[in-house]
C-alpha positions, 0 to 999 in steps of 0.5 A: 207851553201847550197843554197835552190833550188826550186822544179821545174823550167820553161824554154822557148826554141826556136825551134833550141835550144838543148833540150837534158838532159845535155843542159837542166841541163846547162840551169837550172844551168845558170838561178839559178846561180849555177854550173851544178854539184850543181844541184840534179837530173833534170827531165823533168816534162812537155812539151808543145808548145807555138805558141802565138804571131807568135813565136813558142817555147817549154815550159818545166818544169824541176823538181829538186829532189834528186836522191833517191827521186823516187817512182816505176812507177804505185805503188801500184801494183795489188794483187792476187784476187783468189776466187769467184768474189764479183763485176761484172763490165759491160763494159771493156772500160777505166772505167771498166778496171781501176775499175778492176785494183783498186779493184785488188790493194785492194785485191777484186775479180771481173769479167769484162764482155763485149759484144764485142771481144778482140782487135785482133778479133775486128780488123777484124770487123773494117775492115768489117766496113771500106771496106764493110759497115757492122756493127756488133752491138756488135763489132765495134769502140765503143764496145769491149775490151778497149771500144771506145777509143781503136781504136779511137786515145788514146788522154789523155788530160784531165781537170779532175785533181780535179776528181782524180790522173791523174798521176796514170792513166798515170803511169799505161798506161806507165807501160803497154807499152804506151810511157813514153812521156805521163808522160810529154807531155801537150797533151799526146797521145798514138795512135790507133796503140799502145793503143790496146796492152796497153789495152790488156797488162793491161787485161793480167796482171790482169788475172795473178792476178786472175781477170776474163774477159768474152768477147762476154758476153752481159748483158740482165738483172739485178738480184734483190731482196727486201732489207730494203723496197727497192731493191738490185742488186745481179747479172746480167743475160747474153744473153746465160742464165747464171747468175753471182752473186755479192755484187756490180754491176758496170755499165761502158758501155760507151755512146753508149750502148743504150740497157743498158739504156733501161735495166736500165729503165725496172729494175726501175732505174731512168734515166735523160736526159742530154745535149750533143753536135752534129755536124760533122767532119771537115777535112782539109789538115794537112799542111794547119793547120800547116801553120795556127798554126805555121806560117813561122815555119810550116815545122820545123822538131821538130814540130809535126802535129799541133792541134787547139781548137775553140769555139764560142757562137751562140744563147746561144749555144756553138759551139766548136771543139771536139776530134781534130785529127792532122795527123788523119783519119775519121772512121765509128763509127756506132753501129746500121746497119741503122745509120751512125756515124763518129769519128776521130783517129790518129796513134802514128806518126800522119802522115796522110796528113789530120787533122780532128776534131769534130765540134759540137753544144751544145744541151740542153734538152728543145731543143729536147723536143721542137722538139718532143723528150720526156722522159729520152731517148729523146736525144737518139731518137734525135741522132737516127733520125739524124744518120738514115738521115745521112745513107740515105743521104750517100746512104748506105755502110757507105758512109758519106754525105759531104759538102765543107766548102765554100758551107756549109757557103753559104747554098748550097749542094756540087756537089763534095767532096775533097779527104778524109781519110774516107775510105768508101767514101764521098757522096757530098750533103748538110749535113745541111739537115741531121743536121736539119732533127729533126727541131733543127737549128744545121746547122744555128749555125754551119754556123755562128760559121764557119765564126768566126773561119775563121776570127781567123784562116784564111783559115779554111773555104776553098775549101779543107775543108769538113764537114762530117756527123754526129758526134753524140756520143760526150757524153751520152744524159743520166745521171744515178743518183748516190749518190755523196758520196756513188756513189750508184744508189738511185733507186737500192742498190748495183748498181754503175753507172760509166763513160761516159755512166752514165754521169760522164766522157768525155774521156779516163782519166776521165773515168778511174778516175771515175772507180777507184773512184767507186772501192774505194767506193765499197772497203769501203762499203765491208769492213764496211759490213765485219766488221759489 
């Protein structure tokens, strides 16, 4: 009788142990005490780095399955959806794009509208940001095809496994050109050089199936009508005067479309203030982070640029790293000409000599209400106030205010700044003055947390570490309420708030999952309406 084998097996591999498929198969056979030819197909399911205890090793999960037990990548596939669109999706970020993909799978026609440009012309506007300090309010690191994620790294790590099929999102990305490593890496990453082609590849495929996309199409109003003692949205109005009718409207505009929040308020849609986090980008030489994380193995050729994660509670507020970019670059992510925002990105090789990460402080609603910012958009006004202070402290042209970490913990301004990946340049100053301009003690909490981080990661606070301001767009400080079952706005029938801008996601994968979830909800409702 054939011995029953487990569905998967876990292995720890030293840095110098072979990791080719035949070696992994032989290793699995030894552990299971069976001949290698007794094993079915062996597939790598998950790969991660374990650097705990001063010993660096690879942890892998191998799946054991029969050769014929496979499913085509990315199934089910989109269907042809010719005809008049029944759904308008506002925003072509991951939420809107994956909502359109799921609707096409269900055979429902839609149109996706975005205020920005497709990836290629969008590149030229990003050069204007980097080289000339010119902000185009409709085409920048936040707005345009693929949304904020397209040119800001493509990190796919998520904890959103309970929100939906994460593997499905990964497979769709891989099907359209993302490296298949994202299917097995514990911290998958595409890279800002590859993600634009993936995003445009998904869009082009959907267009072939009849999905419409319109760029340079800014939504300025919702079209509504009375419905059962309430109101119902029946379309959107664009800034060129055109109107697009629909049975459902998905608002998937991301965390930085502040004019959309104002539009929704004018339309009578309820908005709520939501906690978010604000702080700086901290940048180090990448070799320093490698030494801290990998110890004596830091130069081993198998090891990628090291990442880290830190968190500390200070005065009942979390201070934590956010969107850490090993081998990365700091970029200007401003969307308004008078405000300065920074973000991080990495290319697929992660071969920049710098490591950067958001280092942010949690901010509760009552924090900014005590500081004089009220109403559902109080958090937005807090962001604006600090972003404008950052622009002034940088003396224009998107130069960023910066303070060496050693000066910051002493409460001093810096007279010079180290070499940085931030191309518009740094202005040595006291970034604490920028963070605290609204009267909330961000710098005090950040300063105390930095001391704790340096005790855990010796060398984290050093002369070559620099704090660059400000990282203010970690998430939307607004939530657009929706019914937990139907996902509809209680204020406006037919309106589906979705993704990061509505307060229901926090990254590429979670936004994509939310878009797909909304598409399923729309499908169910349209089918009920059709059969009634």
